[in-house]
N, C-alpha and C positions, 0 to 999 in steps of 0.2 A: 344310395351306393348300393347295388347286391352284393351277394356272395360271389355268383357265379363272374363275374367284372373282376375279379381277381384284386383284391383290392390290396391297397399299396401308402405304408406311410414312412417315412424318410424323415430325418434329421440331420444338420449339417454345422461342423462348427472350428472355428480357424484356432487348431494349438500351436503356440510359440514354441517350438521344442524342435529335434533333430528329427526329421522323417523315419529315420530309423529307429529310434525309438518309439515313436506314434508307431512303429508298425511291430515290436516288440510288444507292446501294451496290448495290441490290439488283436493278436495271436495267442496270448496267452486266456484260454476257454475259461478259464476259472475268474480272471479277472469281473465279465459284468454279473457274476452273481454276485458284488462286494456292491455294486449300484444299485441289480432291476428290484423291482420290487414284486418281481414273480417268479425270479429263475433264483433259485436256491445252493444247488451244486451240482457242479461239472465234473466229470471225471472223462480219459481218454479208454476207450475199449482195445483190444487184441493188440496193446502191449506199445498202442503209438503214444510219444508222448510231447506230439509236436505236431501242427499241419503238415500236413500232404495228403493230394487227390486219393478220393474214397477211405480215408483214415475215419477212424466214426468216433464219438462220444456220446455219453448218455449224459442229461437233463434232468434234473427233480427241479419239479416246479411246484406253486401253490399262488390259489388266487384265493380270495372268498366266495364266489359263485362258483367256480369250478372246483372249489378242492384241488387236492394234491394229485400230480398225472407225472409221470415218465417218459423220456422220450430219446429216441437213436436219433444225433444228427451223420450226417454223412457229406465231407468238403466234396463238394462238387463244382469249386471254382480256386485256384491259386495263382495267382500272379503277381508275386514276391518282389518287389516290396507292394503293392498299387492293391491286390484284391483279393478278399479272406471272402468266401460263401460258402453256405452251407444247409441242406438239405434237411429239413426235422421229418422225421417218422412217426406213428404209431405204435409201437414195435408188439403193443397185447390185443391189437386191433380194439382200441376200447371206443372208438371212434365211426367205425366201419369195417369192413372186406378190403384187402387189399390196400391197408393201409400202411405197412412196411417200404412201400417201392419208394427211392430217393426221385426218382423218374414224375413221380406224381405226388409231391410232398406234401403236407400238413402246411407248409411254409417255407419260405425259403430267404434266409435271411444274407446280409450281410455287410460286409464294411470295404468301401472304397477309398484310397490314400491318393494325395495327387497335391507333390512338393508344391509350397510355395515361398514367395520371399518371407522372410523371418517363419517357417515352418512351415505345417501343410494343412490343409482341407482334410477336415476328415467327414466323410457321411456314412452313417449305421442304416440300414433299413430293413423292410420284412414288405415282403408280397406274401397274403394267404393264399392257402387253397393250392393245385385242385382238389388234393383229398379233405376229405373231412375230418374233423376237427369237434374241438369243445366248443366253438362258436354255433355247429349246424345242431347242440343240443338245445340250443336255447332257440335257434330258429324254427325248429322240429317244433316245438313247446307253443311259439307263439308267429308263425308263417306273416300275418299283416305287421306285428311288427319287423319284421329284417331290415331296412334301412336303418330305423334306430338303433337296431343290437350291433349292425355292422357301425355305425358310427361312435357306438358306444366300445365296442372292443378297438378301432384303431386310436379313440382317444388314450384309453389306457396304454397301448401300443408305444404310439407316442411318446408317454409322460415316460416311461421304463428306456427307451430310445434314448431320448434326452438326458437323463438322469445316468445312463453309462454313457452319456460322450461327456457330459461335463466331471463324473469322476475321472475319464478318460485324460481328459485336459487339464484338471487340477496335479494328477500323478504327474503327467506330462514336464507340465511347468513349474515343478520346485524346483528350489535352487537344489544344484549339485553339491 
């Protein structure tokens, strides 16, 4: 897979808990930082304190290869209590021009929640691009290795997604 293909990774779990509780957890933007190997901290911007269409939040990330970087995310889809999606942009233009446009983000993340017997099916996914990101720095240096670089990045993201989902599942299924 190449970068221009809009590479995507997703994972899902069944959570044995009230879907309302699961929704509460997935819309807590600070929660993934507890489980993600990359996301370090998050905070709402512009006085927001919960998801709403257009609301923004800042994320601080760290990766051994990419170093540290800051992003701004825009809530682009919100269908309570089923879909929470946000577009991630590069507010500093670190990776290229016009990098702060949520219509052409570095990545789009989402949670999809579907009520099921005994709980809910929770899916977490990310689609990379179309804007430049840290992935492009590696591809620029080694264009002949693009497919391997994209595969490696997707594997890292898959690990983070799985860790986040399993963390949410564990929290939601704790005895109350």
